N, C-alpha and C positions, 0 to 999 in steps of 0.2 A: 530322401529330401534333396531339394536343390541347394547348392551351396550359395551362400549369401556373401557378397563382397562389400565391405564397408571401407570407404576411404575417408579418413578423418584428417583434416588439415589443421594442424596446431599453429596458431599465430600468436604472437605476443600481444597481450592486452595491456595497454598503457592507461594510466589514470585519466589522461586528457580525453581518451576515447569514450569513457563511460561517465565522466563527471557531470556533463550536462543532463544526462538521463537521471542520474542519482539526485541531482539538485532539484530537478522537476518533481520527482517523487517526494522528496523531502518537503518541498514547498506545498504540494497538494496535501500531504499529511498534516502539516502544521496549520493549514487553512481549515482543515476539517475538525480540529480539536475544539474550537469554540462552539461549532454547531453540535458536536456530540455532547459537550457539557450542557449546553442549553436544552437539547432534546431530553437528556437524562433528568434535568431539573424539572422540566415541564411534566414528564411522565411521573416522577415522584410526587409532585404536587397534585396531579390528577388522581393518582392512587390514594393519596391522603384524603382528598375531598370526597371521593366516592366511598371508600371503605373505612376512612378514619373516623 
């Protein structure tokens, strides 16, 4: 088999570098919570009305 050469460059990751990305993900997650709760409630009500 041919030899594979991997060059991995390790750089220091600082909190400032990833904080905006993490904050964006957190904000998107928190915005989806009311939609998920609402969709679950609607689904449960529909199940109750159909089979209840």
